[in-house]
Backbone bond lengths (Angstrom), bond angles and torsions (degrees), N, CA, C in turn:
res aa  C-N    CA-C-N  psi(-1)  N-CA   C-N-CA  omega(-1)  CA-C   N-CA-C  phi
1 X - - - 1.448 - - 1.513 108.47 -
2 X 1.332 114.89 155.27 1.458 119.78 177.90 1.529 109.34 -158.65
3 X 1.315 115.23 167.47 1.459 121.95 178.61 1.524 108.96 -68.21
4 X 1.334 116.35 134.82 1.459 120.59 176.26 1.523 109.75 -66.26
5 X 1.317 115.66 153.35 1.459 120.05 174.22 1.522 108.41 -63.24
6 X 1.316 115.57 144.43 1.455 119.60 177.98 1.517 114.50 102.07
7 X 1.332 117.21 5.50 1.463 120.23 176.89 1.523 108.31 -125.14
8 X 1.326 116.22 127.04 1.457 121.26 -177.28 1.526 110.42 -130.52
9 X 1.313 115.41 160.99 1.461 122.28 174.19 1.520 109.41 -94.47
10 X 1.309 115.59 138.39 1.465 122.27 174.71 1.521 107.98 -136.19
11 X 1.330 115.38 151.06 1.459 120.18 172.55 1.518 107.40 -110.53
12 X 1.327 115.71 120.00 1.458 122.55 -178.29 1.526 107.90 -129.32
13 X 1.303 116.96 120.99 1.471 122.08 179.62 1.526 111.72 50.58
14 X 1.326 115.61 47.49 1.467 122.51 178.90 1.523 113.50 64.98
15 X 1.320 118.03 18.37 1.456 121.88 174.83 1.520 108.87 -116.19
16 X 1.315 116.07 141.38 1.455 122.01 178.34 1.522 106.85 -97.23
17 X 1.320 115.67 123.37 1.462 119.18 -177.63 1.526 110.57 -130.29
18 X 1.328 114.63 151.48 1.459 122.46 171.97 1.523 106.22 -96.47
19 X 1.328 115.31 125.73 1.452 121.05 -175.78 1.533 109.46 -122.74
20 X 1.336 117.48 134.04 1.459 119.14 174.50 1.523 110.03 -81.16
21 X 1.331 116.34 143.49 1.461 121.60 175.93 1.526 108.66 -132.55
22 X 1.314 115.37 160.53 1.464 119.96 178.89 1.516 111.83 61.94
23 X 1.322 115.80 -138.18 1.470 120.59 -178.41 1.525 112.38 -63.72
24 X 1.325 116.93 -29.50 1.464 119.82 178.84 1.522 111.10 -61.28
25 X 1.332 117.54 -31.91 1.463 121.66 179.84 1.524 111.72 -67.61
26 X 1.315 117.20 -25.26 1.466 121.04 178.59 1.529 110.26 -72.07
27 X 1.334 115.62 -37.70 1.468 120.86 -175.97 1.531 112.95 -89.77
28 X 1.314 116.89 -31.22 1.465 121.29 -175.77 1.516 108.53 -112.33
29 X 1.305 116.35 113.97 1.464 121.44 -179.25 1.522 108.60 -105.27
30 X 1.294 115.80 108.39 1.448 119.89 179.20 1.505 111.02 135.06
31 X 1.326 115.65 -162.00 1.447 122.44 178.18 1.517 108.24 -155.75
32 X 1.313 116.08 164.45 1.461 121.96 179.21 1.520 107.57 -121.28
33 X 1.323 116.78 130.14 1.458 121.95 177.55 1.527 109.04 -91.38
34 X 1.331 115.96 134.62 1.458 121.63 -178.76 1.519 111.01 -120.30
35 X 1.330 115.61 154.84 1.457 120.70 169.05 1.530 107.52 -92.22
36 X 1.318 117.53 -175.98 1.466 120.93 -177.28 1.531 111.86 -61.67
37 X 1.315 117.13 -38.57 1.464 120.34 178.62 1.526 110.44 -66.24
38 X 1.327 116.85 -42.70 1.456 120.97 176.73 1.519 111.24 -60.51
39 X 1.322 116.64 -40.12 1.470 121.28 177.04 1.524 109.86 -61.29
40 X 1.323 116.67 -44.91 1.462 121.60 178.53 1.528 110.75 -58.85
41 X 1.324 116.64 -47.04 1.462 120.49 -179.53 1.523 111.28 -64.91
42 X 1.335 116.62 -44.52 1.462 121.06 179.19 1.525 110.51 -58.39
43 X 1.317 116.69 -45.85 1.464 120.70 -179.73 1.524 111.84 -62.45
44 X 1.321 116.79 -35.72 1.458 120.58 178.53 1.519 112.35 -75.00
45 X 1.304 117.01 -17.75 1.465 121.18 177.51 1.525 112.52 -89.68
46 X 1.313 118.17 5.41 1.465 120.54 175.77 1.525 110.32 -68.57
47 X 1.327 116.30 -28.13 1.459 122.55 175.04 1.522 108.08 -107.71
48 X 1.306 115.52 155.67 1.464 120.54 179.53 1.528 109.44 -62.11
49 X 1.328 116.75 125.59 1.467 121.79 -176.24 1.527 108.78 -150.19
50 X 1.307 115.77 147.92 1.469 120.83 177.37 1.525 109.93 -85.61
51 X 1.308 115.96 162.12 1.468 121.60 176.61 1.527 109.95 -59.38
52 X 1.308 116.69 -39.72 1.466 120.88 -179.03 1.531 111.23 -65.03
53 X 1.332 117.04 -44.22 1.467 119.90 179.23 1.528 111.72 -68.55
54 X 1.313 116.76 -36.37 1.461 120.78 175.97 1.526 109.94 -61.85
55 X 1.317 116.27 -42.90 1.466 122.02 178.27 1.525 110.67 -61.76
56 X 1.330 116.52 -44.12 1.473 120.24 179.13 1.520 111.22 -61.34
57 X 1.316 117.25 -41.39 1.468 120.09 178.15 1.524 111.54 -63.68
58 X 1.328 116.08 -38.37 1.462 120.03 178.28 1.524 110.42 -64.00
59 X 1.330 116.32 -43.83 1.472 121.43 179.45 1.526 110.70 -63.33
60 X 1.341 116.53 -40.63 1.467 121.02 -179.00 1.526 112.42 -66.91
61 X 1.335 117.80 -29.24 1.463 121.09 -174.58 1.520 114.86 -101.77
62 X 1.319 116.73 -16.27 1.464 120.99 -179.82 1.521 108.83 -131.49
63 X 1.286 116.54 149.70 1.460 121.55 177.01 1.527 107.81 -82.44
64 X 1.330 115.51 87.04 1.456 120.23 -174.94 1.525 109.35 -138.49
65 X 1.311 115.13 143.60 1.454 122.48 177.21 1.534 109.44 -62.61
66 X 1.333 118.54 135.58 1.466 120.94 -178.09 1.527 114.35 -54.99
67 X 1.314 117.98 -39.92 1.474 120.14 178.91 1.527 110.62 -65.98
68 X 1.312 115.97 -41.65 1.468 120.52 178.48 1.530 110.45 -66.21
69 X 1.327 116.47 -40.77 1.468 120.91 179.40 1.527 110.31 -61.86
70 X 1.324 116.95 -43.62 1.466 120.66 179.57 1.524 110.40 -62.11
71 X 1.328 115.89 -46.13 1.478 120.67 -179.29 1.535 110.41 -63.08
72 X 1.329 117.60 -43.06 1.465 121.31 179.46 1.535 110.91 -63.24
73 X 1.317 116.87 -43.21 1.471 120.63 178.41 1.528 110.28 -64.14
74 X 1.307 116.00 -42.23 1.461 121.05 179.15 1.530 111.04 -60.98
75 X 1.322 116.90 -43.84 1.461 121.17 179.63 1.530 111.06 -66.63
76 X 1.326 117.54 -38.34 1.458 121.79 178.76 1.528 110.20 -64.89
77 X 1.312 116.29 -43.85 1.470 121.60 178.04 1.529 109.76 -61.29
78 X 1.319 117.41 -43.04 1.469 121.27 178.95 1.529 110.90 -61.17
79 X 1.324 117.21 -40.40 1.463 121.24 178.60 1.532 110.76 -62.86
80 X 1.325 116.28 -48.59 1.454 119.69 179.46 1.524 111.85 -64.21
81 X 1.322 115.94 -39.07 1.462 120.36 179.79 1.530 110.47 -66.84
82 X 1.307 117.29 -38.96 1.465 121.80 178.02 1.525 111.42 -57.98
83 X 1.332 116.11 -34.65 1.466 121.42 -178.98 1.530 112.29 -96.51
84 X 1.324 116.22 10.74 1.477 122.76 175.96 1.531 112.22 59.27
85 X 1.327 115.87 41.79 1.453 121.75 -179.37 1.531 111.59 -99.46
86 X 1.325 117.41 -10.68 1.457 121.21 -176.98 1.513 112.90 -105.21
87 X 1.331 115.16 143.63 1.460 122.76 165.36 1.515 105.45 -98.51
88 X 1.310 116.47 121.96 1.468 119.40 179.87 1.499 111.28 -104.53
């Protein structure tokens, strides 16, 4: 899975947001605010990656329990999928 074309990260007033551009802006009205971990996950989803590999990258870069990392990645994927931001 990976981020669909037309969604980019921007930093506005010290907030990290996902913004639709181009045709994505026609279908998606709004933006999603992310924390630093969300930014890390979003950036890693620019390329096709599995949930398991995404979880491993999170564990390698943050001091987080593997079960918690998997659950956090799963919840992040569900959020993006709910807003039709992922290509699966």
